[in-house]
LONUVO-140662 format. One line per field, with one value per residue (C-alpha): residue number from 1; residue in three letters; x, y, z. Coordinates in steps of 0.5 Angstrom, whole numbers. Layout:
// residues N
seq = NUM_...
type = ALA_...
x = X_...
y = Y_...
z = Z_...
END
This chain:
// residues 408
seq = 1_2_3_4_5_6_7_8_9_10_11_12_13_14_15_16_17_18_19_20_21_22_23_24_25_26_27_28_29_30_31_32_33_34_35_36_37_38_39_40_41_42_43_44_45_46_47_48_49_50_51_52_53_54_55_56_57_58_59_60_61_62_63_64_65_66_67_68_69_70_71_72_73_74_75_76_77_78_79_80_81_82_83_84_85_86_87_88_89_90_91_92_93_94_95_96_97_98_99_100_101_102_103_104_105_106_107_108_109_110_111_112_113_114_115_116_117_118_119_120_121_122_123_124_125_126_127_128_129_130_131_132_133_134_135_136_137_138_139_140_141_142_143_144_145_146_147_148_149_150_151_152_153_154_155_156_157_158_159_160_161_162_163_164_165_166_167_168_169_170_171_172_173_174_175_176_177_178_179_180_181_182_183_184_185_186_187_188_189_190_191_192_193_194_195_196_197_198_199_200_201_202_203_204_205_206_207_208_209_210_211_212_213_214_215_216_217_218_219_220_221_222_223_224_225_226_227_228_229_230_231_232_233_234_235_236_237_238_239_240_241_242_243_244_245_246_247_248_249_250_251_252_253_254_255_256_257_258_259_260_261_262_263_264_265_266_267_268_269_270_271_272_273_274_275_276_277_278_279_280_281_282_283_284_285_286_287_288_289_290_291_292_293_294_295_296_297_298_299_300_301_302_303_304_305_306_307_308_309_310_311_312_313_314_315_316_317_318_319_320_321_322_323_324_325_326_327_328_329_330_331_332_333_334_335_336_337_338_339_340_341_342_343_344_345_346_347_348_349_350_351_352_353_354_355_356_357_358_359_360_361_362_363_364_365_366_367_368_369_370_371_372_373_374_375_376_377_378_379_380_381_382_383_384_385_386_387_388_389_390_391_392_393_394_395_396_397_398_399_400_401_402_403_404_405_406_407_408
type = MET_THR_LYS_ARG_LEU_LEU_THR_LEU_ALA_ALA_VAL_LEU_ALA_ALA_ALA_SER_MET_VAL_PHE_ALA_GLY_GLY_THR_GLN_GLU_ALA_GLY_LYS_THR_THR_ALA_LYS_ALA_GLY_GLY_PHE_HIS_ILE_GLY_VAL_VAL_THR_GLY_THR_VAL_SER_GLN_SER_GLU_ASP_ASP_LEU_ARG_GLY_ALA_GLU_GLU_LEU_ILE_LYS_ARG_TYR_GLY_ALA_VAL_LYS_THR_GLY_GLY_MET_ILE_GLN_HIS_ILE_THR_TYR_PRO_ASP_ASP_PHE_MET_SER_GLN_GLN_GLU_THR_THR_ILE_SER_GLN_ILE_VAL_ALA_LEU_ALA_ASP_ASP_PRO_ALA_MET_LYS_ALA_ILE_VAL_VAL_ASN_GLN_ALA_VAL_PRO_GLY_THR_ALA_GLU_ALA_PHE_LYS_ARG_VAL_LYS_ALA_LYS_ARG_PRO_ASP_ILE_LEU_CYS_PHE_ALA_GLY_GLU_ALA_HIS_GLU_ASP_PRO_LEU_VAL_ILE_GLN_SER_SER_ALA_ASP_LEU_ALA_ILE_ASN_ALA_ASP_PHE_ILE_SER_ARG_GLY_TYR_THR_ILE_ILE_TRP_ALA_ALA_LYS_GLN_MET_GLY_ALA_LYS_ASN_PHE_VAL_HIS_ILE_SER_PHE_PRO_ARG_HIS_MET_SER_TYR_GLU_SER_LEU_GLY_LEU_ARG_ARG_GLN_ILE_MET_GLU_ALA_ALA_CYS_LYS_ASP_LEU_GLY_LEU_ASN_PHE_VAL_PHE_GLU_THR_ALA_PRO_ASP_PRO_THR_SER_ASP_VAL_GLY_VAL_ALA_GLY_ALA_GLN_GLN_PHE_ILE_LEU_GLU_LYS_VAL_PRO_GLN_TRP_ILE_GLN_LYS_TYR_GLY_LYS_GLU_THR_ALA_PHE_PHE_CYS_THR_ASN_ASP_ALA_HIS_THR_GLU_PRO_LEU_LEU_LYS_GLN_ILE_ALA_ALA_PHE_GLY_GLY_MET_PHE_VAL_GLU_ALA_ASP_LEU_PRO_SER_PRO_LEU_MET_GLY_TYR_PRO_GLY_ALA_PHE_GLY_ILE_ASP_LEU_SER_ALA_GLU_ALA_GLY_ASN_PHE_PRO_ALA_ILE_LEU_LYS_LYS_VAL_GLU_SER_THR_VAL_VAL_ALA_LYS_ALA_GLY_ALA_GLY_LYS_PHE_GLY_THR_TRP_ALA_PHE_SER_TYR_GLY_PHE_THR_VAL_THR_ALA_GLY_LEU_GLY_GLU_TYR_ALA_LYS_ARG_ILE_VAL_GLU_GLY_THR_ALA_THR_LYS_GLY_SER_MET_SER_ASP_LEU_TYR_LYS_SER_LEU_GLY_GLU_TYR_THR_PRO_GLY_ALA_LYS_TRP_ASN_GLY_GLY_SER_TYR_ILE_ASP_ALA_ASN_THR_GLY_VAL_ARG_ALA_LYS_ASN_HIS_THR_LEU_VAL_TYR_MET_ASP_THR_TYR_ILE_PHE_GLY_GLN_GLY_TYR_LEU_PRO_THR_THR_SER_LEU_GLU_VAL_PRO_GLU_LYS_TYR_TYR_ASN_ILE_LYS_PHE_SER_LYS
x = 47_48_41_43_38_35_34_29_28_26_29_22_23_18_13_13_6_8_10_12_6_1_-1_-2_-9_-13_-8_-8_-4_-9_-6_-5_-6_0_1_2_-2_-1_-6_-7_-11_-13_-19_-26_-27_-30_-24_-19_-20_-13_-10_-16_-15_-8_-11_-16_-9_-6_-12_-12_-5_-5_-12_-16_-15_-23_-22_-15_-11_-6_-9_-14_-16_-20_-22_-22_-28_-28_-29_-22_-20_-26_-25_-18_-19_-24_-18_-13_-17_-19_-11_-9_-14_-11_-4_-11_-9_-3_-2_-1_7_5_0_1_-4_-4_-6_-3_-8_-7_-7_-3_4_-1_-3_3_6_0_0_8_7_2_6_13_14_9_12_9_10_5_4_3_4_0_3_9_16_19_13_11_18_18_13_14_18_18_15_14_12_11_17_14_22_23_16_15_20_19_12_13_18_12_8_12_14_6_6_3_4_0_0_-5_-5_-11_-12_-14_-10_-11_-7_-3_-1_3_10_10_5_5_14_12_7_13_17_13_12_20_21_14_18_25_22_17_10_5_4_-4_-6_-14_-18_-23_-26_-23_-28_-28_-31_-39_-40_-36_-34_-40_-40_-33_-33_-39_-35_-29_-34_-37_-31_-26_-30_-30_-21_-20_-25_-19_-13_-14_-13_-5_-6_-4_-9_-6_-10_-8_-14_-16_-24_-23_-19_-25_-29_-22_-21_-28_-28_-21_-24_-30_-27_-20_-13_-8_-6_0_-1_-6_-2_-2_-2_-6_-8_-14_-14_-21_-20_-25_-29_-28_-27_-34_-28_-31_-24_-28_-25_-17_-18_-11_-8_-5_-1_-9_-11_-6_-8_-15_-15_-10_-14_-20_-17_-14_-20_-25_-20_-13_-6_-1_-7_-6_-1_0_4_4_3_-2_3_-3_-5_3_4_0_1_9_9_4_9_16_12_11_18_21_18_19_26_27_28_32_29_32_34_32_34_30_24_25_24_17_14_17_13_7_11_14_19_17_23_24_28_29_32_32_28_31_31_31_32_37_40_39_38_32_33_26_22_24_21_19_17_17_17_11_6_4_-3_-1_6_9_13_18_24_22_27_33_32_37_33_38_40_37_30_33_34_27_24_17_14_6
y = 4_9_11_12_18_19_26_28_34_36_31_30_28_29_24_19_17_11_5_-1_-3_3_8_16_18_24_25_17_12_5_-2_-5_-12_-15_-10_-10_-10_-7_-9_-4_-7_0_1_4_12_11_8_10_15_18_11_10_17_15_9_14_17_11_11_17_17_10_8_2_-5_-5_1_-2_1_-1_-1_-6_-3_-7_-5_-10_-10_-4_-9_-13_-16_-21_-22_-23_-30_-25_-20_-26_-29_-21_-21_-27_-27_-22_-27_-30_-24_-27_-20_-18_-17_-13_-12_-6_-6_0_-1_-7_-10_-16_-22_-19_-22_-29_-27_-25_-32_-35_-30_-32_-39_-38_-33_-31_-27_-22_-16_-15_-8_-7_1_2_-4_-6_-13_-14_-13_-19_-22_-17_-18_-26_-24_-18_-16_-8_-7_1_5_12_12_10_11_18_21_18_24_28_29_31_36_38_39_43_48_49_50_44_43_35_30_26_19_15_8_1_-6_-9_-2_-2_-10_-8_-7_0_4_0_2_10_9_8_12_18_16_17_23_27_25_28_34_36_35_30_23_21_15_14_8_9_3_0_2_-6_-8_-9_-1_1_7_11_8_9_17_18_17_22_27_26_24_29_35_31_31_38_40_34_37_43_47_46_39_37_30_25_19_13_11_15_15_17_24_28_28_28_34_37_37_40_46_47_46_48_44_43_38_36_31_25_18_18_26_29_36_31_27_29_36_37_34_37_45_43_45_43_41_38_44_42_35_32_39_38_45_48_43_46_53_52_48_53_59_55_52_60_63_58_56_60_60_55_50_45_41_36_34_38_33_27_21_15_17_18_11_8_12_12_4_4_8_4_-2_0_3_-4_-8_-3_-3_4_2_-3_-8_-6_0_6_12_9_9_15_19_15_17_25_24_26_30_36_40_37_34_27_23_16_10_2_-1_-4_-9_-7_-14_-15_-9_-12_-7_-10_-10_-9_-5_2_7_15_22_29_35_38_43_48_52_60_58_54_48_46_43_36_32_36_34_30_25_22_16_12_13_8_3_3_-5_-6_-10_-12
z = 57_50_46_39_37_30_28_22_20_13_10_5_-2_-7_-7_-14_-15_-20_-18_-22_-27_-25_-28_-26_-26_-23_-17_-14_-18_-20_-22_-27_-28_-24_-20_-12_-7_0_6_11_17_22_28_26_27_33_37_33_27_26_24_20_16_14_10_6_5_2_-3_-4_-7_-10_-11_-7_-9_-11_-16_-19_-14_-8_-2_1_8_12_20_26_31_36_42_38_45_45_38_37_33_28_28_26_21_17_17_15_9_6_5_0_-5_-10_-11_-4_-2_5_11_15_23_27_31_32_37_41_36_32_33_32_26_22_24_21_14_14_14_8_5_7_2_5_9_16_20_26_28_35_37_44_45_49_45_45_42_37_34_34_27_25_19_23_30_31_37_40_45_51_55_53_52_60_61_56_58_64_63_59_64_69_63_63_69_73_80_79_74_73_70_67_64_66_68_60_59_65_63_56_57_53_57_63_63_62_68_72_68_69_76_77_73_77_83_81_78_84_81_85_80_81_78_76_73_69_64_58_53_50_57_57_58_50_48_50_57_58_56_60_66_64_63_70_74_70_74_81_79_77_84_88_84_83_75_77_74_67_65_61_60_55_51_44_46_53_50_47_54_57_53_53_61_62_57_61_69_69_69_63_57_55_49_47_49_41_39_33_33_31_37_41_39_33_38_45_41_35_31_23_19_13_8_12_11_10_10_18_17_16_21_27_25_26_32_36_35_36_43_45_44_48_54_53_51_54_57_50_47_41_35_29_26_27_30_28_21_20_22_18_11_13_14_8_4_7_4_-2_-3_-1_-5_-11_-10_-7_0_3_9_16_13_19_14_9_15_17_10_8_15_14_7_11_17_12_16_23_27_30_35_37_37_36_42_48_52_60_63_58_55_48_42_37_30_29_33_33_38_35_38_36_39_44_41_46_43_43_44_39_40_46_45_47_41_44_51_55_58_64_63_71_66_61_66_70_69_68_73_72
END
């Protein structure tokens, strides 16, 4: 099996602020009567802030529907697992707008595939894009025009490789049963365990509460605050920690900074993911300026915790996927991009990550070897605070990891 690699480096063009039937004023575009709309669905600030900020960036550029613009943004419930029908209804309701031409859901939590099926039944003309799909690949592929995930296969290896470069001897993977039932997250865990064995690290799995359970976000975060010092005492400071949930990230970072250990990058990496809260960083003046955000976060982290212990992606993955998929949808509707063109998709993502290096490829079913036409996996170089980039996108990931089959 050959993995198709797609690399993006500085493939940016100036963003057009004009769309069919629209006008530009004061730095944002607003729609005239007869213009089209794009629905953007994200989690809330407490569950997935970066995803939401990507929607705000689209609104900043192209205006909100309520003020005559293009973007209709809504959020699904924090407890989306027990309120799937609410999430589905919210997404499907966007199709009632006759001007709606595309719907982007990021993160595409369980229920998104069913929602897209209902949208397509009502309005087959609406583009349905799933960012960071939680449902099994074959499920989301059955109804989405495009699904995109962080490259869980390649990163299962590159994160372990990066941890070793940072000096880790142990790797602690923190998650819970719901996430481990997802192919993307469960298979990555299996690959991480295999990579640890091959690269000489000790792999440990630790269970933490699901923030969508009865304990909620606050209870899940309190658990992490209490357990991390115990884990560091047990496994030692030469231990890299990783968690699969956004809500766990901030307390994990906070305790690693206080008690020792390392952190390669978040499940959905970003300098905004956990770092501002964990290190008390005010980024209000830098909002939306990721080079400035990275610089400020890096200086604070290095000053408080030292160089070489914490990492991220230079640009927010969650922010980029929300904004980039919205951009891609806009360009397809306008006729300046082609549906299914990976080149056009990468250019749309690159609109929000100037100069970044990407790698990735089409999702390949491990059981059948079939390459999906509407599901792509992506990742970016890892940035270590105080040291700079690790060349993870240039690594040759051994073929054996692409042949590991997911087992629940």
